[in-house]
C-alpha positions in Angstrom: 224.1 -6.5 149.4 220.9 -4.9 150.7 219.0 -6.1 147.6 220.0 -9.6 148.6 218.9 -9.0 152.2 222.5 -9.1 153.3 223.5 -6.8 156.2 226.2 -4.3 155.4 229.2 -3.4 157.5 230.6 -0.1 156.2 232.6 3.0 157.0 230.4 5.8 158.4 231.2 8.0 155.5 229.4 9.6 152.5 226.6 7.8 150.9 226.8 4.8 153.1 225.3 6.7 156.0 222.3 7.6 153.8 221.6 3.9 153.1 222.7 2.2 156.3 221.1 2.9 159.7 223.5 1.5 162.3 221.8 -1.3 164.2 218.8 -1.4 161.9 219.9 -2.7 158.5 223.6 -2.7 158.9 226.5 -1.6 161.0 228.8 1.4 160.6 232.3 2.0 161.9 234.5 5.0 162.0 236.5 5.3 158.7 239.9 3.7 159.1 239.2 2.0 162.3 240.0 -1.6 161.4 239.7 -2.8 165.0 236.1 -1.6 165.2 235.4 -3.2 161.8 236.8 -6.5 163.0 234.8 -6.3 166.2 231.6 -5.7 164.3 232.3 -8.8 162.1 232.9 -10.9 165.2 229.7 -9.6 166.7 227.6 -10.7 163.8 229.4 -14.0 163.7 228.5 -14.6 167.4 225.1 -12.9 167.6 222.7 -14.7 165.2 219.7 -12.8 166.5 221.3 -9.5 165.5 222.2 -10.9 162.1 218.6 -12.0 161.6 217.4 -8.5 162.7 219.7 -6.7 160.3 218.8 -9.1 157.5 215.0 -8.6 158.0 215.5 -4.8 157.8 217.6 -4.8 154.7 216.4 -1.9 152.4 215.8 -2.9 148.8 217.3 -0.2 146.5 215.0 1.5 144.0 214.9 0.0 140.6 216.3 2.2 137.8 212.9 3.3 136.7 211.9 4.6 140.1 215.3 6.1 140.7 215.1 8.0 137.4 211.6 9.3 138.3 212.9 10.6 141.7 215.9 12.3 140.0 213.7 13.9 137.4 211.2 15.1 140.0 214.0 16.6 142.1 215.4 18.3 139.0 212.0 19.7 138.0 211.4 21.1 141.5 214.7 23.0 141.3 213.8 24.5 138.0 210.5 26.0 139.3 
């Protein structure tokens, strides 16, 4: 979704919190809290300014080549 400049609404759990910064490029809700999730969806539906802000701040994921370089670099650092 981020690669397509689409804001993400996700549970504040695991890897999602590493990619999504609440209020900057997406919105996070407490895991299992469906009422909070519904509220965030309604907020974006009603607040087009916030939707534009989140869209403009979408983070483009690394391509596979850059991601591999990062992983290899981290791996090499741990071997030394």
